[in-house]
Steps between C-alpha positions, in 0.01 A plus 500: 500500500638477148845406631341226711310377193818492295687306769222254573426441133868439425524236773169341398602492134837347592337225707231431240762490226709253699202268542406548134846394378506204739186379322588611145863386483418126501255563214773676306742212567239247389437686174862591419684204652877555498457838329337648812721732699588373845457814708583321824447655841549876503789642695449768763613777267254389230216503752596851610538615140156361413343680798663825388386446138145423611495806725609710203220353286249574777626857538488563125152349481384726784649804327343417162166427668512832686588692182213331315262557793454121522628441851173371646440127512241468224703720263841351579421148379427590134811718505701197613364302204586778256852536638546122491397485133708803409822398669568144627271331247640700209859438613447130560338440161800677349731265689326206332541653155849642532679317781358152441354481849270200530133604489429304820775693681371835372144403597613413852679834535197682357277333758738603775495861385121498479477363853746758634336796332149401608615450861683830500196675354264342752713580804613847396144578388350379826748689717539830313 
C-alpha cells in the first residue's frame, strides 16, 4: 500500500501544485510587474520531470516517516510541517537573503511546498 500511497500522493501533489501556480502566478506578476518570471506553459519533458521529482519527494517523505514511526495519518501531518520548515522554508528564506529572490516569489514557492508536503503526508498516511 505504501507504493500506492507514494504514487497517488505524487499525482495529487502535482495536480494541486499546477492549480496553485495557476492562481498564484498572476498575483506574483501583479506584485512584481516586469520583474516577474514568465514561466510559460510547461513542455512535456518538464511535466514528466516534475512528476518524477514529486514522486521522489513522496518516497523520501514515506521513508522518513517510516523511520520516525510517523507513518500514520495523524502523525504524518506534523512531520510534514517540520520537514517543510527545516528544508524548503529554510532554503527559500536563504534565497531571499543571498540570491535576491523576491519575497513574494519565495512565499509562493513556500506555499507550494507546504501544500505538496501536507498532501503527501495525508495520502501516504491514510494508505500506509
